[in-house]
N, C-alpha and C positions, 0 to 999 in steps of 0.2 A: 298474701296471707289467706289461708283457706278458712272458710267459715265452718264452725262446728255444726254438723248436721244432725246431732242427736235430738230426739223428740223431747218436748217439754214433759217433765215428770212432776205431777202434783198429786200428792196423797191427801185427799180431803173428802170427808163425808158430805153427802148431799143434805142440805137443810130441810128439804121436803121429805126425803126418804133416807133417814140416818143410817140405815143398814146398807146403803148403796154408795159406791165411790163415784165422784163426778167424772164424767168422760168428755164433756164439751162445754162450750161457752156460747151463749146466744148473743149475736152481734147485730140483731135487727135494730135499726135506729129507734123505732117507735114501739118497741116491745113494752107491754104493760105489766109483765110479770115482775114481782119484787125480787126474783132470783135470776141472775144471769147464768150462774153455774148450774149445769143440769146433769142428771144421771140418765141411764137408759129408761128407767121407769117414768121419768119426767116426759120423755118424748112420746110415750105411748099412753100416758094417763093424764098429763097436764094439758088441758084444752088450749091454753094460750100458746105454749111452745109447739104443740102438735100441729097447730094451724100454720106455722111457718118454720117447720123443721129444717128446710133448706138453708135457713140463716144460722143454724147451729154449726159451729166449727169444732171438729174433734181435736182434743188436746194433743193427740199423738201425731197430728198433721202440722203442729207448730214446733219450730225449733227453739232451742234455748236463747237464740239471738232474735227471736221474734219473726222469723220468716215462716210463711204459711204455704203449705203445698196443697191445701184443700180449697174450700169455697170462700176464699177471701182474696181480694176485696169483693164486695157485693154491689158496688155502684158501677154504672156503665163505663165511666172513664177509666176507673182503676182496672176493671176486667180487660179492657182493650189494651191498656199499656202493659199489663202483666202478660197477656198473650203475645204481644209484640216482642217483649223482652225474652220470653221463652223461645220464640221462633228465632230471634237473632242469636241467642246463646248457642243454638245448634249449628251455627255457621263455623266451618272448620278452618284451621290454619293451613298454610301451605304444606307443612309436614303431615298433617292429618289427611289432607287431600291426596298427597303422594302415596301415603300408606294405603288408602282406600283403593286407589287405582292400581297400585302394585299388587295388592291382594286379589283384586278382580282379574288382573292379567294372569296371575298364577292359577286361579280357578278356571279361567277360560282356557289357558294352555293345557291344563291337566285334563279338562274334558275333551279337548281336541285330540290329545294323545290317546285317551281311552278309546274314542271313536276310531281313530286311525289304526290302533292295535286290533280292534274288533274287526275292521274291514280286512286287515291282513290275515287274521286268524280264519275268517270265513273263506278267504281266498285260498289259503293253504289247504283247508278241509275239502274244498270243492275242486281244487285244481286237477288232481289226478283223474277224477271221474269226468270232469268237463273236457279235459284234453283227450281222453280216450274216445269219448263220444264224438268230439270234433274230428278226430283222425278217421274214425269209421265213416262218419257222414261225408267227409271230404273225399275219401277214397271212392265211395259209391257214387257220389255226385260227379266226380271226374270221369269215372268209367262210363256213365250214361251220357253226360253232356259234353265231353270232349269232342271237338270237331276235327280231330286228327284224320279220321277216315275221309271226311269231306275234302280236306287238304290234299290227301293222296289222290282222290278222284280228280280234283282240279288239275293236279300235275299230269296225270295220265291223259286228261282231255287236252291239255296244252301240248303234249308231245305227239298227239295224233293217235295214241293207242286206244282212245275211246271216241265214239261219235256222240252227238248230242242225245240221241235216243238212249244209248247205253249209259251215258252219264245220268240221265233222268231216272232210269230204272234202278241204277245202283244207289242213288240218293234216297229213293222211295224205300228200297230194301233196308237201308240203314235206319230209317226212321221207324219202320214197323217190324223190324226183325224180332224173332222169338227171344234172342239173347237180350235185346234191349228191354223187352217186356219183362223178362225175368229180373233184370237188374233194377228196373223201376219198382217192381214188387218188393224187392229186398230193401230199397230205399224207403218205401212207405212204411214198412215194418219197423225199421230203425226209428223213424220219426214218431210213429205211433207209440212205441214202447218207451222211448227215451225223451221225446220232445216235450212231454207234459211235465217233466220234472223241473225243479228250480235249478238254474245254472248260474254260474258266476257272471255278474254284470255290475257295472258301475254307471248309475244314471247321473251324468254330468249336469244335466239341466236341473235335476232335483237338488243336487249338491249346491249348485250356484244359487238356486232359489233360497235354500236354507241359510247360506252364508250371507246373502243380501238382506234377509230379514234380520239377522243378527247385527249387521252393520247399521241398518236403519233404526233398530231399537236403541243402539248406543248413541246414534246421532240425535234421536228424539229426546233422549235424556239431556244431551247438551243443549238442545233448543229450549227445553222446558226450564233448564237451570237459568238460561239467559232471561227468561220471562219472569223469574222469581224475584227480581229486584224491586218490583213494585208491590207495596202492601195495600195500597188503595187502588186495586186493579180493575174494579167493575165500573164500566161506563155503560150508558144506555143509548139505544137508537130505536127509531120507529120501524116496526115491521111493515113491509109493503104488502100487507094482506088486509082484508076487511075494509075499514075506512081510515087509512093513515092520515088523511087531511084533518081529522077531528082530534088529533093528539098534539099537545104542545109540551116541549121539554125546556126547562129553565134551570140554570145552575146559579146557586148563590152560596153564602157562607154555611148554610145549614146542610146543603147537599144538592141532589138533583131532583127537582120537582117535576112530576109528569101528571098532566091533566088529560083525561079522556072523556069526551062528551058524547061518544057513541060506541058501538061495537068496534073495538080496535085492540091492537097488540103492541106491547113494548117489550123488547128483549135486550140482553147484554150485547154490546157491540162486537164481541168476538167470542169464539168457542171457549168454554171453560178449560183451564189447565187442570192438572191432576193432583194439585195440592189441596189444602184446606181453606175454604172460604167461610168467613163469619160476616154476615150481612145484616144490617138493621134497616127496616123500612117502616116509616110512620104513615098511618092512615090519616089524611087531613080532612077528607070529606067523602061521604058516600050516601046514596039515597036508598036504592033497593036493587034486588036481583043478584045474579050470580057473578062472582069475580074469581077467576081461576089463576093460580100460581103453579108453575111446574117447570119441567125440563123437557125440551124437545131436541131430537137429533138434528145435527147441523145439516144433514143431507135432506131433511124434510122442511127446512125453514121457509121455503117458498110455497109449498103445497099443503102444509098442515093446517087443520082448523083449530089447532092449539087446545084441544079438549077431547078426551075419550078415545085416543088412538093406541092405547097399550103402553104409554110412557108415564113416568111419575108426574102426577098432577092432582090438585084438589081445589075445590071451591072453598074459599076462606069465609064465606058468608053463610052457606047452608051446609048440610051434611054430605052433599054430593062429592064423590071422589072416585078416582080410577080404582076399581075394585082390586085390580091385580097389583097395585103398587103402593098406595098410601093408606095407612090406618091410623086412627086416633089412639092415643095412649090412655084415654079415660073412657068410662062407660056413659052413654047418653049425654055426652058433652062434646062440643066442637068449638072451633075457633070463633065462629060467629057469635057465640054467647058473650064473649069478652071484648070483641073488636068494635070499638067506638072511635069517634074522632079524637085524635091525639095519642091513641094507643100505638105501641111499637111492636112490630113483628121481628122475631129473630130467625134468620134462615142460615142453616149450616149445610154446606155441600162439600163432599170429598169423593170424587169419582173413584180414586184409587182404593179407598176403604169402603166403598158402597154406602155412603152416608148422604141422606137428604132429609132434613127435618125443617118444619115450619111451626113456630110456636108464638104465643103472645107473651110479651115481657110482663113479669109479675104474676103469672098464672102457671099452673102445671099442665094445661092442655097443650098438646102439640100433635101434628101429623108427622109420621115417620115412614121410611121406606119399608115395604114388605113384599116378599115374593117377586123381587126384581133384582137383577144384577146388571150393572153397567159393563158392557163388553169392552175388552181391552182395545185401546186405540180408537174407540168410537167417540166422536165429538158431540158435545151437547151445549145448548144455550138455556139460560134461565129466562123465563118469560112471564109477563103479567098480561092477562087477557080479560078485558072488560066484556065479559060474555053477554051480559044482559043489555048493555048499551046505555045504562043509566049514567048520568054525569058523576064523575068521581075524581079524586085527586090524592096522590101519594107522594112521599118524598123518600128517596134513597139517602139515608143519613150517613152511613159509613159502610165500608167493606174492607175487611182485613184479609189478606191472603198470605199464606206461607207455603213454600215448597218443602220446608223442613219439617216433616211430620213423622 
């Protein structure tokens, strides 16, 4: 039985602004306003609701059956389960998958037929001109470079009709004759006039290279689909740079705790896939100095200093950030203003959609990607760099991953 997806319709005037119709409901647990139902004016003039407008759910995002397509639930566990259910709901049946691949094959075959027709059309257009040029060139080439005259001289030498000196003179005469010089001049003229033009050719190596890329792209999708079965896919390992011996990793029921007592780097244990990651990291303790979170190319994981090399990265303690890639979404405010022991950072990454954000739960401040594009098929790792070397401890609480975006 299908659920009715029509939006909830409530025609009611706002208690605070009677000339306005309510458009949302505040679902913040500890809201102190006497009115939960709000209109547009409430959101811009009521200091209580304005301070937590992210907790107001629009009525047009709620169905008659109580399902919400907007910002509900607002607790961490509910959001995680909702996201997981949304991801799982996109998994196709066998019939859907067959249709997707059938449509893909049709599109692929259609494009191949178009390219094949274009090649034949160009071939037909150039064939007459190309064949004429080839015939003329071949005729002049054969006239100049045929060794028929040399063969005749060898036969006469063999019969005794020529001695060695006469054979030598005749060969020299053949090579430097005026007729031969004239023929070579004609050949040069043909090449000069016609040789610079584009002639029909088919680069088999280029074709093989393109077809191999196409095959590899399809194979890559298959490989990425296989890896999409895990929704808690992030694990950590210690990078063998800086001082790896000063890092400890410990797993328990809360997650993966990593403690760094000096300048060291921790990163995810394998390159990121191309789906969406939603990661929660809690700061357990920190003393002072810079701490950098970012993404580094897989190819540079051994040689990188994990800060300031033109890749997405930012210091979560101070304002320092890679100027070409990460910007804050607020003015004169940064993550370090809100990050204290026990606070949770939310990290979202989607290479396919060029998304990388780092924010603090319960605040509006976040760093987000700017002036940077992840290149197709380039591999990246999420890293945590204790840049200053001051003792610190974090816990990777959860990571949800979905290929179905």
